[in-house]
C-alpha positions as CSV (number, residue, x, y, z in Angstrom):
1,X,0.0,0.0,0.0
2,X,1.4,3.4,-0.9
3,X,1.2,6.3,1.5
4,X,-0.1,9.6,0.2
5,X,2.2,12.4,1.1
6,X,0.7,15.9,1.0
7,X,2.6,18.6,-1.0
8,X,4.7,20.8,1.4
9,X,4.5,23.6,-1.1
10,X,0.7,23.6,-1.1
11,X,0.6,23.7,2.7
12,X,3.0,26.6,2.9
13,X,1.0,28.6,0.3
14,X,-2.2,28.1,2.2
15,X,-0.7,29.6,5.4
16,X,-1.0,33.3,6.0
17,X,2.2,35.3,6.3
18,X,3.2,36.0,9.9
19,X,2.7,39.5,11.3
20,X,5.6,41.5,12.9
21,X,4.4,40.7,16.4
22,X,4.4,37.0,15.6
23,X,8.0,36.9,14.4
24,X,9.8,36.6,17.8
25,X,7.7,33.5,18.7
26,X,8.4,31.9,15.3
27,X,12.1,32.5,15.8
28,X,12.0,30.8,19.2
29,X,10.2,27.9,17.7
30,X,12.8,27.6,14.9
31,X,15.7,27.6,17.4
32,X,14.0,24.8,19.4
33,X,13.3,22.6,16.4
34,X,16.8,23.3,15.0
35,X,18.4,21.5,17.9
36,X,16.7,18.2,16.8
37,X,17.6,18.5,13.1
38,X,20.4,16.3,11.7
39,X,23.8,18.0,11.6
40,X,26.0,18.1,8.5
41,X,28.9,17.5,10.9
42,X,29.1,13.9,12.1
43,X,30.9,12.9,15.3
44,X,32.2,14.8,18.3
45,X,35.3,16.2,16.5
46,X,37.2,16.4,13.2
47,X,40.9,16.1,12.6
48,X,42.5,19.2,11.1
49,X,46.0,17.6,10.9
50,X,47.1,14.0,11.5
51,X,50.8,13.4,11.6
52,X,52.1,9.9,12.4
53,X,55.6,8.6,12.5
54,X,56.9,5.1,13.0
55,X,60.6,5.0,14.0
56,X,62.4,1.6,13.8
57,X,65.2,1.8,16.4
58,X,67.2,-1.3,15.4
59,X,67.9,-3.4,12.2
60,X,65.9,-6.4,13.5
61,X,62.7,-4.4,14.1
62,X,62.6,-5.5,17.7
63,X,62.0,-2.0,19.2
64,X,60.0,0.8,17.5
65,X,58.3,4.0,18.6
66,X,55.1,5.2,17.1
67,X,54.3,8.9,17.4
68,X,51.1,10.6,16.5
69,X,50.1,14.3,16.6
70,X,46.5,15.2,15.9
71,X,45.1,18.7,15.8
72,X,41.5,18.2,16.8
73,X,38.5,20.6,16.3
74,X,35.5,19.8,18.6
75,X,32.1,19.8,16.9
76,X,29.9,19.6,20.0
77,X,29.8,21.1,23.4
78,X,30.6,19.3,26.7
79,X,33.2,16.9,25.4
80,X,35.1,15.3,28.2
81,X,37.0,12.4,26.5
82,X,39.0,11.6,23.4
83,X,39.4,8.1,21.8
84,X,42.6,6.6,20.5
85,X,43.0,3.2,18.9
86,X,45.9,0.8,18.1
87,X,46.6,-2.6,16.6
88,X,49.5,-4.6,15.2
89,X,52.0,-7.4,15.9
90,X,54.2,-7.8,19.0
91,X,53.7,-6.0,22.3
92,X,52.1,-2.8,21.1
93,X,51.7,-1.3,24.6
94,X,55.2,-1.7,26.0
95,X,54.9,2.0,26.9
96,X,52.1,4.5,26.2
97,X,52.0,8.2,26.7
98,X,49.4,10.9,25.8
99,X,49.1,14.6,26.3
100,X,46.8,16.1,27.3
101,X,44.6,13.7,29.2
102,X,44.8,10.5,31.2
103,X,44.0,7.0,29.9
104,X,41.0,5.7,31.9
105,X,40.0,2.6,29.9
106,X,41.5,0.2,27.3
107,X,39.6,-2.7,25.6
108,X,39.9,-4.9,22.6
109,X,37.4,-5.1,19.8
110,X,38.3,-7.6,17.2
111,X,41.9,-7.0,16.2
112,X,41.7,-3.3,17.4
113,X,42.3,-1.8,20.8
114,X,40.3,1.2,21.8
115,X,41.8,3.6,24.3
116,X,39.6,6.1,26.2
117,X,41.4,9.3,27.3
118,X,39.8,11.5,29.9
119,X,40.5,15.2,29.1
120,X,40.3,16.2,32.7
121,X,38.3,19.2,31.5
122,X,35.3,20.1,29.2
123,X,35.7,21.1,25.6
124,X,33.2,23.3,23.7
125,X,32.2,23.4,20.1
126,X,34.8,25.2,18.0
127,X,37.7,24.6,20.4
128,X,41.0,23.2,18.9
129,X,43.4,21.0,20.8
130,X,46.6,19.2,19.9
131,X,46.9,15.6,21.0
132,X,50.3,13.9,21.2
133,X,50.4,10.1,21.6
134,X,53.5,7.9,21.7
135,X,53.7,4.1,21.9
136,X,56.7,1.8,22.3
137,X,56.4,-1.5,20.4
138,X,58.5,-4.6,20.9
139,X,58.9,-7.4,18.4
140,X,56.4,-5.8,16.0
141,X,58.5,-5.5,12.8
142,X,60.8,-8.5,12.7
143,X,60.0,-9.7,9.2
144,X,61.5,-8.8,5.9
145,X,58.0,-7.7,4.6
146,X,56.2,-5.4,7.1
147,X,53.4,-2.9,7.1
148,X,52.1,0.2,8.9
149,X,48.4,1.1,8.8
150,X,46.3,4.2,9.6
151,X,42.6,4.1,9.9
152,X,40.6,7.3,9.6
153,X,37.6,7.3,11.9
154,X,36.8,11.0,11.7
155,X,36.8,13.5,8.8
156,X,40.4,14.5,8.4
157,X,41.8,17.5,6.5
158,X,45.4,16.5,6.2
159,X,47.2,13.1,6.8
160,X,50.9,12.4,6.8
161,X,52.5,9.0,7.4
162,X,56.2,8.7,8.0
163,X,58.4,5.6,8.6
164,X,62.1,6.1,9.7
165,X,64.5,3.2,9.0
166,X,67.8,2.6,10.7
167,X,71.1,3.8,9.1
168,X,72.2,0.2,8.7
169,X,69.0,-1.1,7.1
170,X,67.0,1.0,4.7
171,X,63.8,0.3,2.9
172,X,64.2,-1.4,-0.4
173,X,60.6,-1.0,-1.8
174,X,57.2,0.2,-0.6
175,X,53.6,0.3,-1.8
176,X,50.5,2.1,-0.6
177,X,47.1,0.3,-0.4
178,X,43.9,2.3,-0.1
179,X,40.9,0.2,1.0
180,X,38.0,2.3,-0.4
181,X,39.5,2.1,-3.9
182,X,41.1,-1.3,-3.6
183,X,44.0,0.6,-5.1
184,X,47.7,-0.2,-4.9
185,X,50.3,2.5,-5.6
186,X,54.1,2.0,-5.9
187,X,55.8,4.7,-3.8
188,X,58.6,6.2,-6.0
189,X,61.8,7.8,-5.0
190,X,60.1,11.2,-4.3
191,X,58.8,9.5,-1.1
192,X,62.2,8.5,0.2
193,X,64.5,11.0,2.0
194,X,68.0,10.5,3.5
195,X,68.3,12.1,6.9
196,X,71.5,13.9,8.0
197,X,72.4,11.0,10.4
198,X,72.1,8.4,7.6
199,X,68.7,7.1,8.5
200,X,66.0,6.9,5.8
201,X,62.6,8.5,5.9
202,X,59.7,7.1,3.9
203,X,56.8,9.6,3.8
204,X,53.4,10.0,2.2
205,X,50.5,12.5,2.6
206,X,46.9,13.1,1.6
207,X,44.2,15.7,2.1
208,X,40.4,15.8,2.5
209,X,39.9,12.3,3.8
210,X,36.5,10.9,4.6
211,X,35.6,8.6,7.5
212,X,36.4,4.9,7.5
213,X,39.2,5.1,5.1
214,X,42.2,2.8,5.7
215,X,45.7,3.4,4.4
216,X,48.4,0.7,4.5
217,X,52.0,1.2,3.7
218,X,53.7,-2.2,3.0
219,X,57.5,-2.3,2.7
220,X,60.4,-4.6,2.2
221,X,63.7,-4.0,3.9
């Protein structure tokens, strides 16, 4: 059975125009209804800048440090927590640091770990905060073929992924995999940089990234 939906235009044309003394009441009604309308901005915050770096500290991949700096813009009022997430091989939580905030909970969901960070304060819509997170990983990159992955859970304006290789063991080849496009891209020489101390930096960046995108850099060393 089909439902008959009345024409909104016809209903509007049949209503009389409001008088000047009725306008304040109509504006108050609009403000009340507006609070319940769907917002174009999804989630509690968006990421203005996401800069992640994995530093391999030895030639066997036994110890690594993952650093992440996120510039976050809050999209709602009364935000008191921020969520981080992690996954991978080895002991991925040998050490964990975050600033600002304090870790109050950590739980596993599938192959992902969710980390809840209390802000120890209340954030309002429009505020911007820089979050720095650092994890020490043991025995996570011990194979000749390895990977580093970033999952985008919030709308992100700018993403940069960096991997630093030891002086004695550089990256030989690397590819980028993008899940939404099932696309594989070979990373050319423009993505490799020799640092002053002899180590190698592999870097890649992107802009205007939508939610639920996953980028994976696979490398051979």
